[in-house]
C-alpha positions in Angstrom: 80.9 191.5 89.8 78.1 189.4 88.5 75.1 188.8 90.7 73.3 185.5 90.3 69.6 185.1 91.1 70.6 183.2 94.2 72.8 186.1 95.4 70.0 188.6 94.8 67.5 186.4 96.6 69.9 186.1 99.6 70.6 189.8 99.7 66.9 190.5 99.6 66.2 188.1 102.5 68.9 189.7 104.6 67.6 193.2 104.0 64.1 192.0 104.9 65.4 190.4 108.1 67.1 193.6 109.2 64.1 195.7 108.2 61.7 193.5 110.2 63.8 193.7 113.4 61.9 195.9 116.0 63.8 198.9 117.2 64.7 198.9 120.9 61.8 200.4 122.9 62.7 203.4 125.0 61.0 203.8 128.3 60.8 207.1 130.1 61.3 206.0 133.7 60.3 209.4 135.1 57.4 211.4 133.7 58.7 214.7 135.0 55.7 215.3 137.3 55.0 212.4 139.6 56.6 209.5 141.4 54.7 207.0 139.3 56.9 203.9 138.9 59.1 204.8 141.9 59.0 204.2 145.7 60.9 205.7 148.6 60.8 208.5 151.1 58.8 211.0 149.1 57.8 213.0 152.2 61.2 214.1 153.7 64.0 213.2 151.3 62.7 213.1 147.7 60.6 215.6 145.8 59.7 216.5 142.2 61.0 219.9 141.2 61.2 221.6 137.9 60.9 218.3 136.0 63.6 216.6 138.1 63.7 214.1 140.9 65.5 215.9 143.8 67.0 214.5 147.0 68.7 216.0 150.0 69.2 219.5 151.3 71.7 222.3 151.2 70.6 223.6 154.7 70.4 220.4 156.7 72.9 217.5 156.8 71.4 214.4 155.1 71.3 212.0 158.0 71.8 208.7 156.1 72.0 207.2 152.7 68.6 207.3 151.0 67.3 205.7 147.7 64.4 206.3 145.5 63.8 203.0 143.6 62.0 201.8 140.6 59.1 199.4 141.3 60.3 196.8 138.8 63.7 195.2 138.1 65.8 195.4 135.0 68.6 193.2 133.7 70.3 194.1 130.4 69.7 197.8 129.5 71.0 201.1 128.4 70.1 203.9 130.8 70.6 207.5 129.9 70.0 210.4 132.4 71.1 213.8 133.4 72.3 214.7 136.9 73.5 217.7 138.9 75.1 217.4 142.3 75.5 220.4 144.6 77.0 221.0 148.1 80.2 222.1 149.9 79.6 221.0 153.5 80.4 217.4 154.5 80.5 214.4 152.3 78.9 215.3 148.9 78.1 212.1 147.1 75.3 210.4 145.2 74.9 207.7 142.6 72.7 205.5 140.5 72.1 201.9 141.8 71.3 199.2 139.3 70.9 195.4 139.4 70.3 196.1 143.1 67.9 195.2 145.9 66.7 197.0 149.0 68.0 195.6 152.3 65.8 194.8 155.2 68.5 195.6 157.8 69.3 198.5 157.6 66.1 199.2 155.7 67.3 202.4 154.2 70.2 200.8 152.3 70.6 199.0 149.0 72.9 196.2 147.8 74.3 196.1 144.3 76.2 198.0 141.7 76.4 201.8 141.8 77.4 204.3 139.1 79.0 206.6 141.6 79.0 210.5 141.8 81.1 212.8 143.9 84.6 214.0 144.5 87.0 211.1 144.2 84.2 208.8 142.9 82.9 210.5 139.7 81.7 208.1 137.1 83.3 205.1 138.9 81.7 201.7 139.6 81.1 201.0 143.3 79.7 197.8 144.9 77.2 199.1 147.5 76.7 197.1 150.8 78.3 194.0 149.2 82.0 194.2 148.6 81.9 197.8 149.8 84.6 199.0 147.4 85.2 200.8 144.1 85.4 198.0 141.5 87.0 200.3 138.9 87.5 204.0 138.5 88.4 206.3 135.7 91.6 208.4 135.3 91.3 211.7 137.2 92.6 213.7 134.2 89.7 212.4 132.1 87.2 213.4 134.8 88.7 216.9 135.1 88.4 217.4 131.3 84.9 215.9 131.1 82.9 216.8 134.3 80.8 220.0 134.5 80.9 220.7 138.3 77.7 222.1 139.7 75.9 221.9 136.3 73.9 219.3 134.4 75.9 216.3 133.2 74.9 213.4 131.0 75.4 209.9 132.5 74.9 206.6 130.7 75.0 203.0 132.1 75.2 200.1 129.7 74.6 196.7 131.4 75.0 193.8 129.0 75.2 190.4 130.6 78.3 190.6 132.8 79.8 193.7 131.0 79.2 197.1 132.5 80.1 200.4 130.9 79.7 203.9 132.2 79.8 207.1 130.2 80.1 210.7 131.5 79.2 213.3 129.0 79.7 210.7 126.2 83.2 209.8 127.4 83.8 206.1 128.4 84.9 206.1 132.1 84.4 202.4 133.1 84.5 199.1 131.1 84.1 196.3 133.6 83.3 192.6 133.3 82.1 190.9 136.4 84.3 187.9 137.2 82.1 186.5 140.0 79.3 184.3 138.5 77.3 184.4 141.8 76.7 188.2 141.5 73.0 188.8 140.4 72.7 190.5 137.1 69.2 191.8 137.5 67.5 194.1 140.0 66.1 197.5 140.8 67.4 200.9 139.7 67.8 203.4 142.5 68.7 207.0 142.8 70.9 207.8 145.8 71.6 210.8 148.0 74.5 210.0 150.3 74.3 210.8 154.0 76.8 212.9 155.9 76.7 216.2 154.0 74.6 219.1 153.1 74.1 217.9 149.6 71.4 218.2 146.9 71.2 216.0 143.9 69.0 216.3 140.8 68.1 213.6 138.3 66.1 214.0 135.1 65.5 212.7 131.6 65.8 209.1 132.6 65.5 207.0 129.4 65.9 203.2 129.4 66.3 200.8 126.6 66.0 197.1 127.5 68.5 195.0 125.6 
Protein backbone atom coordinates (compact mmCIF):
# COMPACT_ATOMS: atom_id res chain seq x y z
CA UNK A 1 0.00 0.00 0.00
CA UNK A 2 1.32 3.44 -0.91
CA UNK A 3 0.86 6.25 1.60
CA UNK A 4 0.44 9.71 0.10
CA UNK A 5 1.46 12.84 2.03
CA UNK A 6 -2.24 13.53 2.60
CA UNK A 7 -2.77 10.09 4.17
CA UNK A 8 0.24 10.55 6.41
CA UNK A 9 -0.98 13.99 7.45
CA UNK A 10 -4.46 12.63 8.24
CA UNK A 11 -3.05 9.72 10.22
CA UNK A 12 -0.87 12.09 12.21
CA UNK A 13 -3.82 14.35 12.97
CA UNK A 14 -5.91 11.42 14.20
CA UNK A 15 -3.11 10.16 16.45
CA UNK A 16 -2.63 13.64 17.87
CA UNK A 17 -6.36 13.95 18.53
CA UNK A 18 -6.48 10.65 20.44
CA UNK A 19 -3.32 11.50 22.35
CA UNK A 20 -4.73 14.89 23.39
CA UNK A 21 -7.93 13.42 24.83
CA UNK A 22 -7.86 13.68 28.61
CA UNK A 23 -8.23 10.35 30.41
CA UNK A 24 -11.33 9.96 32.57
CA UNK A 25 -10.75 11.36 36.04
CA UNK A 26 -11.21 8.84 38.82
CA UNK A 27 -12.63 10.20 42.07
CA UNK A 28 -12.29 8.33 45.34
CA UNK A 29 -15.71 8.93 46.92
CA UNK A 30 -14.61 7.63 50.33
CA UNK A 31 -11.23 8.48 51.82
CA UNK A 32 -11.21 5.40 54.05
CA UNK A 33 -11.13 7.43 57.26
CA UNK A 34 -13.89 10.05 57.43
CA UNK A 35 -17.41 10.88 56.24
CA UNK A 36 -16.11 13.75 54.09
CA UNK A 37 -18.41 14.05 51.06
CA UNK A 38 -21.19 12.02 52.72
CA UNK A 39 -24.21 12.79 54.89
CA UNK A 40 -26.56 10.63 56.94
CA UNK A 41 -27.01 9.10 60.40
CA UNK A 42 -23.36 8.82 61.38
CA UNK A 43 -24.23 8.52 65.07
CA UNK A 44 -26.34 5.35 65.30
CA UNK A 45 -26.44 3.65 61.91
CA UNK A 46 -23.21 4.35 60.00
CA UNK A 47 -19.58 4.25 61.04
CA UNK A 48 -16.11 4.03 59.56
CA UNK A 49 -14.37 0.78 60.40
CA UNK A 50 -11.19 -0.77 59.00
CA UNK A 51 -11.27 1.44 55.91
CA UNK A 52 -14.93 0.73 55.13
CA UNK A 53 -18.30 2.45 55.51
CA UNK A 54 -20.31 0.13 57.75
CA UNK A 55 -24.06 0.19 58.42
CA UNK A 56 -26.39 -1.88 60.57
CA UNK A 57 -25.95 -4.38 63.38
CA UNK A 58 -25.75 -8.14 63.90
CA UNK A 59 -27.09 -7.89 67.47
CA UNK A 60 -30.03 -5.49 67.02
CA UNK A 61 -32.67 -5.44 64.29
CA UNK A 62 -32.23 -2.49 61.95
CA UNK A 63 -35.48 -0.58 62.55
CA UNK A 64 -35.87 1.00 59.10
CA UNK A 65 -34.15 1.57 55.79
CA UNK A 66 -31.26 3.96 56.16
CA UNK A 67 -29.02 5.64 53.60
CA UNK A 68 -25.64 7.31 53.67
CA UNK A 69 -25.56 9.72 50.71
CA UNK A 70 -23.07 11.72 48.71
CA UNK A 71 -23.35 15.46 49.10
CA UNK A 72 -23.35 16.06 45.34
CA UNK A 73 -25.26 14.49 42.43
CA UNK A 74 -23.91 12.46 39.52
CA UNK A 75 -25.39 11.68 36.11
CA UNK A 76 -23.31 9.56 33.72
CA UNK A 77 -20.63 7.58 35.49
CA UNK A 78 -18.85 4.32 36.14
CA UNK A 79 -18.82 3.43 39.85
CA UNK A 80 -16.70 0.59 41.19
CA UNK A 81 -16.78 -0.58 44.81
CA UNK A 82 -16.48 -3.58 47.09
CA UNK A 83 -19.22 -4.79 49.44
CA UNK A 84 -19.78 -7.44 52.08
CA UNK A 85 -23.24 -8.26 53.48
CA UNK A 86 -23.64 -10.31 56.67
CA UNK A 87 -26.61 -11.54 58.68
CA UNK A 88 -28.95 -14.49 59.14
CA UNK A 89 -31.83 -13.12 61.23
CA UNK A 90 -34.66 -11.35 59.39
CA UNK A 91 -34.56 -9.58 56.03
CA UNK A 92 -30.89 -9.27 55.06
CA UNK A 93 -30.66 -6.68 52.31
CA UNK A 94 -28.76 -3.60 51.21
CA UNK A 95 -27.98 -1.74 48.01
CA UNK A 96 -26.42 1.19 46.21
CA UNK A 97 -28.74 4.03 45.23
CA UNK A 98 -27.88 6.19 42.24
CA UNK A 99 -29.57 8.96 40.28
CA UNK A 100 -31.61 9.28 43.47
CA UNK A 101 -32.95 11.89 45.88
CA UNK A 102 -33.83 11.90 49.54
CA UNK A 103 -37.53 12.02 50.36
CA UNK A 104 -38.99 14.42 52.88
CA UNK A 105 -41.81 12.06 53.88
CA UNK A 106 -40.64 9.65 55.14
CA UNK A 107 -37.34 11.45 55.63
CA UNK A 108 -35.28 8.28 55.99
CA UNK A 109 -36.16 7.01 52.48
CA UNK A 110 -34.72 7.66 49.03
CA UNK A 111 -36.30 7.58 45.60
CA UNK A 112 -34.45 6.34 42.55
CA UNK A 113 -32.55 3.43 41.07
CA UNK A 114 -30.93 0.85 43.34
CA UNK A 115 -28.27 -1.71 42.52
CA UNK A 116 -29.73 -4.27 44.91
CA UNK A 117 -28.03 -6.70 47.31
CA UNK A 118 -29.46 -9.64 49.24
CA UNK A 119 -31.05 -13.05 48.76
CA UNK A 120 -33.37 -13.01 45.76
CA UNK A 121 -32.13 -9.55 44.78
CA UNK A 122 -28.39 -9.93 44.23
CA UNK A 123 -27.07 -7.61 41.50
CA UNK A 124 -30.57 -6.74 40.26
CA UNK A 125 -31.94 -3.29 39.45
CA UNK A 126 -34.69 -2.05 41.78
CA UNK A 127 -36.71 1.16 41.60
CA UNK A 128 -36.83 2.41 45.20
CA UNK A 129 -39.89 4.36 46.43
CA UNK A 130 -41.04 5.09 42.87
CA UNK A 131 -42.23 2.05 40.93
CA UNK A 132 -41.32 -0.11 43.96
CA UNK A 133 -40.34 -3.12 41.92
CA UNK A 134 -37.39 -4.96 40.44
CA UNK A 135 -36.90 -3.59 36.93
CA UNK A 136 -34.64 -6.43 35.82
CA UNK A 137 -32.84 -9.26 37.59
CA UNK A 138 -30.09 -11.70 36.58
CA UNK A 139 -30.34 -15.44 36.16
CA UNK A 140 -30.07 -17.19 39.54
CA UNK A 141 -27.55 -19.70 38.18
CA UNK A 142 -25.20 -16.85 37.26
CA UNK A 143 -25.47 -15.42 40.78
CA UNK A 144 -24.76 -18.81 42.35
CA UNK A 145 -21.60 -19.13 40.26
CA UNK A 146 -20.47 -15.52 40.77
CA UNK A 147 -21.38 -14.38 44.28
CA UNK A 148 -19.02 -14.88 47.24
CA UNK A 149 -21.47 -15.04 50.18
CA UNK A 150 -20.26 -13.41 53.39
CA UNK A 151 -17.09 -12.18 51.71
CA UNK A 152 -15.93 -9.16 49.74
CA UNK A 153 -17.42 -8.84 46.27
CA UNK A 154 -16.75 -6.38 43.46
CA UNK A 155 -19.72 -4.34 42.25
CA UNK A 156 -19.82 -2.01 39.26
CA UNK A 157 -22.53 0.38 38.09
CA UNK A 158 -22.34 1.96 34.64
CA UNK A 159 -24.91 4.67 34.01
CA UNK A 160 -24.67 6.10 30.51
CA UNK A 161 -27.62 8.24 29.44
CA UNK A 162 -30.64 5.90 29.76
CA UNK A 163 -28.60 2.69 29.69
CA UNK A 164 -27.73 1.07 33.03
CA UNK A 165 -25.43 -1.93 33.45
CA UNK A 166 -24.51 -3.79 36.62
CA UNK A 167 -21.54 -6.11 37.08
CA UNK A 168 -20.94 -8.53 39.97
CA UNK A 169 -17.35 -9.74 40.23
CA UNK A 170 -16.81 -8.64 36.61
CA UNK A 171 -19.87 -10.56 35.34
CA UNK A 172 -22.63 -8.59 33.62
CA UNK A 173 -25.88 -9.12 35.53
CA UNK A 174 -28.11 -6.28 34.26
CA UNK A 175 -28.33 -4.39 30.97
CA UNK A 176 -31.33 -2.08 31.13
CA UNK A 177 -32.44 0.89 29.05
CA UNK A 178 -34.96 3.20 30.71
CA UNK A 179 -38.06 3.51 28.48
CA UNK A 180 -39.67 6.32 30.50
CA UNK A 181 -38.31 9.71 29.41
CA UNK A 182 -39.69 11.37 32.55
CA UNK A 183 -37.41 9.42 34.92
CA UNK A 184 -34.54 11.67 36.15
CA UNK A 185 -31.10 10.55 35.00
CA UNK A 186 -29.05 12.40 37.59
CA UNK A 187 -29.01 12.42 41.36
CA UNK A 188 -27.27 11.34 44.55
CA UNK A 189 -25.44 8.10 45.24
CA UNK A 190 -26.55 6.43 48.46
CA UNK A 191 -25.45 3.37 50.43
CA UNK A 192 -28.34 1.45 51.98
CA UNK A 193 -28.82 -0.86 54.90
CA UNK A 194 -32.35 -2.30 54.75
CA UNK A 195 -34.59 -2.42 57.79
CA UNK A 196 -36.15 -5.56 59.22
CA UNK A 197 -33.14 -7.73 59.94
CA UNK A 198 -30.01 -8.11 62.02
CA UNK A 199 -27.77 -7.20 59.13
CA UNK A 200 -24.37 -5.61 58.65
CA UNK A 201 -23.13 -4.17 55.37
CA UNK A 202 -19.64 -2.98 54.46
CA UNK A 203 -18.71 -0.75 51.50
CA UNK A 204 -15.19 0.26 50.53
CA UNK A 205 -12.92 1.29 47.63
CA UNK A 206 -15.59 3.47 46.01
CA UNK A 207 -14.08 4.77 42.76
CA UNK A 208 -16.12 6.89 40.34
CA UNK A 209 -15.38 8.02 36.81
CA UNK A 210 -17.71 10.65 35.37
CA UNK A 211 -18.50 9.93 31.74
